[in-house]
C-alpha positions in Angstrom: 35.9 44.9 55.1 34.4 41.5 55.8 33.9 38.6 53.4 32.2 35.2 53.8 33.7 32.5 51.5 32.0 29.1 50.9 33.3 26.2 48.9 36.1 23.7 48.3 39.4 23.0 49.9 42.1 20.5 49.1 45.6 19.5 50.2 48.1 20.1 47.4 51.3 18.4 46.3 53.2 20.6 43.8 55.9 19.0 41.6 58.2 21.3 39.5 58.9 18.7 36.9 59.6 19.3 33.2 59.7 15.6 32.3 58.3 12.7 34.2 60.5 9.6 34.7 59.8 6.6 32.6 57.5 3.8 34.0 59.2 1.8 36.7 61.9 4.5 37.2 62.4 7.2 39.8 63.3 10.8 39.3 64.3 13.4 41.8 62.1 16.5 42.1 63.9 19.3 43.9 61.5 22.0 45.0 58.5 19.7 45.7 56.1 21.3 48.2 52.9 20.6 49.9 50.2 23.0 51.2 46.6 24.0 51.3 44.7 24.5 48.1 41.2 24.6 46.6 39.4 27.6 45.0 37.4 28.9 48.0 40.1 28.1 50.6 42.9 29.7 48.7 40.7 32.8 47.9 40.1 33.0 51.6 43.9 33.2 52.3 44.4 35.7 49.5 41.7 38.0 50.9 43.1 37.7 54.4 46.5 38.7 53.2 44.9 41.7 51.5 43.6 42.9 54.9 40.0 41.5 54.7 38.3 39.8 57.7 37.4 36.4 56.2 35.3 33.5 57.3 35.5 30.2 55.4 32.7 27.6 55.2 33.3 24.1 54.1 33.3 20.5 55.5 36.6 19.2 56.9 37.5 15.6 57.5 39.4 14.4 60.6 42.3 13.1 58.6 45.8 14.7 58.5 45.3 16.7 55.3 42.2 18.3 56.7 43.9 19.1 60.0 46.8 20.7 58.1 44.6 22.7 55.9 42.5 23.9 58.8 45.6 24.9 60.7 47.0 26.7 57.7 43.8 28.7 57.3 43.8 29.7 61.0 47.5 30.8 60.8 46.5 33.1 57.9 43.8 34.6 60.0 40.8 32.9 58.3 37.9 32.1 60.6 36.8 28.4 60.4 34.9 27.8 63.6 31.6 27.1 61.8 33.0 24.4 59.5 31.6 20.9 60.2 34.0 18.1 60.7 33.1 14.7 59.3 34.4 11.8 61.3 36.2 9.4 59.0 36.0 11.8 56.1 38.9 11.7 53.6 40.1 15.2 52.5 40.3 16.2 48.9 43.8 15.9 47.5 45.5 17.4 44.4 48.8 16.9 42.6 50.0 19.8 40.4 52.8 19.0 38.0 54.4 22.3 37.0 56.5 22.9 33.9 59.6 24.9 35.2 60.0 26.6 31.8 56.5 28.0 31.4 55.1 27.8 34.9 52.0 26.1 33.4 50.6 23.1 35.4 48.6 19.9 35.0 46.5 18.9 38.0 45.3 15.4 39.0 42.9 15.5 41.9 40.5 13.5 44.1 37.5 14.9 45.9 38.0 12.4 48.7 34.9 11.3 50.6 33.7 14.5 52.2 30.0 15.3 51.9 28.7 18.6 50.9 27.4 21.2 53.3 23.8 20.7 54.2 21.4 23.6 53.9 20.6 23.3 57.6 24.3 23.9 58.4 24.3 27.5 57.1 22.5 30.4 58.6 21.5 33.5 56.6 22.0 35.4 59.8 25.8 34.9 59.4 25.6 37.6 56.7 25.2 40.3 59.4 28.2 42.6 59.1 29.4 40.9 55.9 30.3 43.1 52.9 30.7 40.4 50.2 29.9 36.7 49.7 32.3 34.6 47.5 31.4 31.1 46.4 32.9 28.5 44.1 30.8 25.9 42.3 31.3 23.1 44.8 28.6 24.0 47.4 25.7 25.3 45.3 22.9 24.3 47.6 24.3 25.7 50.8 25.6 28.7 48.9 22.1 29.4 47.5 20.8 29.8 51.0 23.3 32.5 51.8 23.2 34.1 48.3 19.4 34.5 48.5 19.7 36.5 51.7 22.8 38.4 50.4 20.9 39.6 47.4 18.0 40.7 49.7 20.5 42.7 51.7 22.2 44.1 48.5 25.4 42.3 49.4 27.5 41.4 46.3 27.6 37.6 45.5 30.7 36.7 43.5 30.8 33.3 41.8 34.1 31.6 41.0 32.9 29.5 38.1 35.3 26.6 37.5 33.6 23.5 36.2 29.7 23.7 36.1 28.3 21.2 38.6 24.9 20.1 39.7 23.0 22.9 41.2 25.1 25.7 39.8 22.4 26.7 37.2 19.9 27.1 40.0 22.4 29.3 41.9 23.0 31.7 38.9 19.9 33.9 39.5 21.2 34.7 43.0 24.7 35.7 41.8 25.6 39.4 41.1 29.0 38.7 39.6 30.0 35.5 37.7 33.7 35.2 36.8 34.4 31.9 35.2 37.1 29.8 33.6 37.2 29.4 29.8 35.0 26.3 30.0 32.5 27.6 32.5 30.1 29.8 30.5 30.3 27.6 27.3 29.5 24.4 29.2 26.8 25.9 31.4 25.0 27.7 28.5 25.7 25.3 25.6 27.3 28.0 23.5 30.9 27.3 22.4 31.4 30.9 21.3 32.8 32.8 24.3 31.0 36.0 23.7 27.7 34.3 23.0 28.2 32.2 26.1 28.8 35.2 28.3 25.6 36.9 26.9 23.7 33.7 27.8 25.3 33.6 31.2 24.2 37.1 31.9 20.6 36.3 31.0 20.6 33.7 33.8 20.9 36.4 36.4 24.3 38.0 37.0 24.6 41.6 36.0 28.4 41.3 35.5 30.0 38.3 33.8 33.5 37.5 32.7 35.9 34.8 31.5 39.5 34.6 32.7 41.9 33.5 30.0 45.3 33.3 31.7 48.0 35.3 30.0 45.4 36.5 27.4 43.6 38.5 30.1 39.9 38.6 30.8 36.9 39.1 28.6 33.9 40.7 30.4 30.4 42.0 29.8 28.3 44.4 31.8 24.9 45.7 30.7 25.7 45.1 27.0 29.2 46.7 27.1 32.2 44.5 26.3 35.5 44.9 28.1 38.9 43.2 27.8 41.3 43.5 30.7 44.9 42.3 29.8 47.1 40.3 32.1 50.1 41.9 33.7 53.6 41.3 32.4 55.1 39.6 35.4 57.5 36.7 36.0 55.6 33.4 36.1 56.9 30.5 38.2 53.7 28.5 38.8 50.1 29.2 37.6 48.6 26.9 40.3 45.9 28.9 42.1 46.0 31.8 39.7 42.2 31.7 39.2 41.6 31.5 42.9 43.8 34.6 43.4 42.0 36.4 40.5 38.7 36.0 42.2 40.0 37.1 45.6 41.6 40.2 43.9 38.3 40.9 42.1 36.4 40.7 45.4 38.9 42.9 47.1 38.4 45.5 44.3 34.7 45.5 44.8 35.2 45.8 48.6 37.4 48.9 47.9 34.6 50.5 45.9 36.1 49.9 42.4 33.9 49.7 39.3 33.8 46.5 37.2 36.8 47.3 35.1 38.8 48.4 38.1 37.9 45.2 40.1 38.9 43.0 37.1 42.2 44.8 36.8 42.8 44.3 40.5 42.0 40.6 40.1 44.5 40.4 37.3 47.2 42.0 39.5 46.6 39.7 42.4 46.7 36.7 40.0 49.8 37.8 38.3 51.7 38.3 41.5 50.5 34.9 42.8 52.2 33.2 39.9 55.6 34.5 41.2 56.1 31.6 43.6 55.7 27.8 43.7 52.3 26.6 44.8 49.0 28.3 45.0 49.6 30.4 48.2 53.4 31.1 48.6 53.3 34.3 46.6 49.8 35.6 47.4 50.5 39.4 47.7 50.2 42.1 50.2 48.0 45.2 49.5 51.1 47.3 48.9 52.4 44.9 46.2 49.1 44.9 44.4 48.7 48.7 44.5 52.3 49.1 43.2 51.6 46.7 40.3 48.4 48.5 39.5 50.3 51.8 39.4 53.5 50.8 37.6 52.8 47.5 36.0 52.8 46.8 32.2 50.2 44.8 30.3 51.2 41.5 28.8 51.3 41.8 25.0 49.5 39.3 22.8 
């Protein structure tokens, strides 16, 4: 199984902190960690841990965060040789403040100064031997070059829809599977009702569309049929990167030949297990752990 992943990376600082110190005061934060993050980059790591051969495409800077991110990806087995390096470019950074009680997080982030991938920096020929293309919403122009060729070759194109960005609407007709956050379909289509928004999203091109809703599971639509996939009842330490893990798990399900419902359930399993550690990557699971949860796990109620 081989996947090509294109999109965003960031260097994360994760703070387990129930209450911030007052202004002009300090507070100790035991358990603070740093590590790679970003939707496409974290999904690349998740897929690699699931046994998929993965290549990641994105622009790196030459600063310390980019160097650490790149090294972390390489250690995980992700191929990054085709990623351009921008001299003087400042890497994206993110700070996740995690509530130790619920595991929920707030994120403050900066894109840095890195440019987007140019369309002449990607080659449709790179899809030879690739079984799936996964893209987030950060590189729509370059992703469209690859997605157009992927659809011609009948390769699934999975979109991780976070925040709608310039160029994403033009990418949608080239996407086969669009799995978005709760704000993605409503903002892109202009419909605040989630079901109406997913119907409208499907009319833009994808045959399978869904919205992830955290502990409330996933609402999905395929060829006029509605589906709700519940989240798994698992311990939650930190929800940072849960959506990235969901998309990786969904992609892994498709690569394994699962149908829409099965792939969504696999995405929910990978996301649930990923929430069992601090940071977006520390608890990304093995194939064995995912299959065990799929077999023996219980759905979260409510």
